[in-house]
C-alpha positions in Angstrom: 84.9 -37.5 -204.9 86.6 -35.1 -207.2 87.0 -36.0 -210.9 89.6 -34.3 -213.1 87.9 -31.5 -215.1 84.8 -31.8 -212.8 82.9 -34.6 -214.6 79.6 -35.3 -212.8 79.9 -39.0 -212.1 78.8 -40.8 -209.0 80.3 -44.1 -207.6 78.0 -46.3 -205.7 79.5 -46.9 -202.3 79.2 -50.4 -200.9 80.7 -49.7 -197.5 82.8 -46.9 -195.9 84.6 -46.8 -192.5 85.4 -43.7 -190.5 89.2 -43.9 -190.8 91.3 -41.3 -192.6 90.9 -41.1 -196.4 94.4 -40.5 -197.7 94.0 -43.6 -199.8 91.9 -43.7 -203.0 90.7 -45.8 -205.9 91.7 -44.2 -209.2 89.6 -44.8 -212.3 89.9 -44.3 -216.0 86.5 -43.7 -217.7 85.9 -43.4 -221.4 82.9 -42.1 -223.3 82.0 -44.1 -226.4 79.6 -43.9 -229.4 78.6 -46.3 -232.2 76.0 -46.8 -234.9 76.4 -43.3 -236.2 74.0 -42.1 -238.9 73.1 -38.8 -240.5 69.4 -38.8 -241.2 68.4 -35.1 -241.5 69.3 -32.0 -243.4 72.7 -30.7 -242.5 74.2 -27.3 -243.5 77.7 -26.9 -242.0 80.7 -25.2 -243.8 78.9 -25.3 -247.1 79.9 -23.4 -250.3 81.1 -19.9 -249.8 84.2 -18.3 -248.4 87.1 -20.6 -247.7 85.0 -23.7 -247.0 85.3 -26.8 -249.2 82.2 -28.8 -249.7 80.5 -31.0 -249.1 82.6 -33.4 -247.0 84.3 -32.7 -243.7 85.5 -34.4 -240.5 83.2 -34.1 -237.4 84.3 -33.7 -233.8 82.3 -33.9 -230.6 82.3 -31.9 -227.3 81.0 -34.1 -224.4 81.5 -34.6 -220.7 84.6 -36.5 -221.7 86.4 -33.7 -223.4 86.4 -31.1 -226.1 86.0 -31.5 -229.8 89.1 -32.3 -231.7 90.4 -33.4 -235.1 90.3 -37.2 -234.3 88.1 -40.2 -234.5 85.4 -38.9 -232.3 82.5 -39.2 -234.7 83.6 -41.1 -237.8 81.7 -40.8 -241.0 82.2 -42.9 -244.1 83.9 -41.0 -247.0 87.6 -41.6 -247.2 89.8 -41.3 -250.3 87.1 -41.8 -252.9 85.8 -40.3 -256.2 82.5 -38.5 -255.8 80.1 -36.9 -258.2 77.7 -34.1 -257.3 74.3 -33.5 -258.7 75.7 -31.2 -261.4 77.9 -33.9 -262.8 81.2 -32.6 -261.2 83.6 -35.4 -260.3 86.5 -35.0 -257.8 88.7 -37.1 -255.6 87.6 -36.2 -252.1 88.0 -37.0 -248.3 91.8 -37.1 -248.5 92.7 -35.9 -245.0 92.8 -39.3 -243.4 89.5 -39.1 -241.6 86.1 -40.7 -242.3 84.1 -37.7 -243.4 80.4 -36.8 -243.6 78.5 -34.9 -246.3 77.7 -31.8 -244.3 75.7 -29.9 -247.0 72.8 -32.2 -247.5 70.3 -29.3 -248.0 72.3 -27.7 -250.9 70.9 -28.6 -254.3 74.3 -29.6 -255.6 74.7 -32.2 -252.8 71.1 -33.3 -252.0 69.9 -36.9 -251.9 69.4 -39.2 -253.6 72.9 -39.5 -254.8 74.8 -42.8 -254.4 78.1 -41.0 -254.6 77.3 -38.6 -251.8 75.3 -40.9 -249.5 76.1 -44.5 -248.6 72.8 -45.9 -247.3 71.0 -48.5 -249.4 68.5 -45.8 -250.6 71.4 -43.4 -251.4 69.6 -40.8 -249.2 71.2 -41.2 -245.7 74.7 -41.6 -244.3 76.1 -44.4 -242.2 79.4 -44.5 -240.4 82.0 -46.9 -241.9 83.6 -47.7 -238.6 82.4 -49.2 -235.3 83.1 -47.8 -231.8 84.6 -44.3 -231.5 86.1 -42.8 -228.3 84.8 -39.3 -227.3 87.5 -38.9 -224.7 88.8 -40.3 -221.4 88.6 -38.9 -217.9 90.7 -39.8 -214.9 89.6 -39.4 -211.3 90.2 -40.6 -207.8 87.7 -41.3 -205.0 88.4 -41.8 -201.3 88.5 -45.5 -200.3 88.9 -47.4 -197.1 92.0 -49.5 -196.4 91.9 -53.1 -197.7 91.6 -55.6 -194.9 91.1 -59.3 -194.2 87.6 -59.9 -192.9 87.8 -63.7 -192.5 91.3 -64.3 -191.2 92.7 -66.2 -194.2 95.5 -63.7 -194.9 94.0 -62.2 -198.0 92.4 -58.8 -198.3 88.8 -59.2 -199.2 87.1 -56.0 -198.0 87.8 -52.3 -198.5 89.9 -50.6 -201.2 88.2 -50.6 -204.5 85.6 -53.1 -203.3 84.0 -50.1 -201.7 82.4 -49.3 -205.1 79.7 -51.2 -206.8 79.4 -49.1 -209.9 79.8 -45.8 -211.7 76.7 -43.8 -212.6 76.4 -40.9 -215.0 73.0 -39.1 -214.8 73.0 -38.0 -218.4 75.4 -37.3 -221.3 75.6 -35.4 -224.5 77.5 -34.9 -227.7 77.7 -31.5 -229.4 78.7 -32.2 -232.9 80.7 -29.9 -235.2 82.2 -30.0 -238.6 85.8 -29.1 -237.9 87.7 -26.4 -239.8 91.5 -26.5 -239.7 91.8 -22.7 -240.3 88.8 -21.0 -238.7 85.5 -21.5 -237.0 84.0 -25.0 -236.5 80.3 -25.2 -237.5 77.7 -26.6 -235.1 75.7 -29.5 -236.4 73.5 -30.5 -233.4 73.6 -31.5 -229.8 72.5 -35.0 -228.9 71.5 -36.0 -225.3 71.5 -39.5 -223.8 69.8 -40.9 -220.6 71.6 -42.2 -217.5 74.2 -44.9 -217.9 75.6 -47.3 -215.2 78.8 -49.4 -215.2 78.6 -52.3 -212.8 82.0 -53.0 -211.1 83.5 -56.3 -209.9 86.5 -55.1 -208.0 89.1 -56.7 -205.7 90.5 -54.4 -202.9 93.4 -53.7 -205.2 92.0 -53.5 -208.7 88.9 -53.1 -210.9 89.0 -54.9 -214.3 87.6 -53.2 -217.4 83.8 -53.0 -217.5 81.2 -51.1 -219.5 77.6 -49.8 -219.4 74.8 -50.8 -221.7 74.4 -48.8 -224.9 71.7 -46.1 -224.8 70.0 -44.2 -227.6 69.3 -40.4 -227.8 66.4 -39.0 -225.7 66.7 -35.3 -226.6 68.1 -33.0 -229.2 69.1 -29.3 -229.1 70.3 -26.7 -231.6 67.9 -27.5 -233.1 65.6 -29.5 -230.8 63.8 -30.8 -233.9 64.1 -32.5 -236.3 66.9 -34.9 -235.4 69.8 -34.6 -237.9 72.0 -37.4 -236.4 71.6 -40.7 -234.5 74.0 -42.7 -232.5 74.3 -44.8 -229.4 76.4 -43.9 -226.3 78.0 -46.0 -223.6 80.7 -45.6 -220.8 83.6 -47.9 -220.3 85.8 -48.1 -217.1 89.2 -49.0 -218.4 90.5 -49.8 -215.0 90.4 -48.9 -211.3 93.5 -49.2 -209.1 94.0 -48.7 -205.3 96.5 -46.1 -204.3 97.9 -45.5 -200.8 100.1 -42.5 -201.5 100.7 -41.5 -197.9 101.1 -45.1 -196.6 98.1 -44.7 -194.3 97.1 -48.4 -194.9 100.7 -49.5 -194.4 100.6 -47.8 -191.0 97.3 -49.5 -190.1 99.0 -52.9 -191.0 101.6 -52.3 -188.4 99.1 -51.9 -185.5 96.2 -54.1 -186.6 96.8 -57.6 -188.1 93.6 -57.5 -190.2 95.2 -54.8 -192.5 98.4 -56.9 -192.9 97.0 -59.0 -195.8 97.7 -59.7 -199.4 
């Protein structure tokens, strides 16, 4: 199996014949996160130089793609008046994103402050949105030709039914506050344990399916204390059988079991 961009996923194989493998099952797999919170001291793109503080949009590099200015790790501040600890008011978070206070260890922006933090205690931050998409990967894996195993004229074996599920041994999100002009500032890397998507495919198609949500099991840069928390899951958007070189069509001409719907 070769996934686009080399993502390290494994599909559980239910059955595999020895025939040629010109045919494949193609999958679209998304990486998701939810329940995002900022719980520790953060110091990214804080006062000094060209940086505006304290709010900014965060992006995430992961096995599903690179960081980008998008809704990868939504915060909570959007088009609102805020007041820092020195009594300065301004209309902030005006770029269309849901932004985070990224300077929580700076005296001017420290908690508690109900203008700069949105938790009930005014000391932590909670995302204002639900599920975010880190990115989507597309890949194809060799499959057997669909065939009729019980003689009723309908394909019931092979094709995408070869695969029982999709397993990812571990995942991560490396979070950055993004800078439209220069260098993005690292916040922290969050690691997650293995995830498994159970599949329920026909020979021709796999409907959408998802893994269970998992919580972080490790942090890096720094390894302690945790600055952020979130949950991670995978979603299979679809799987579809492809017979690009008509290998299965050729089998259908010489063996009736492959001539099925």
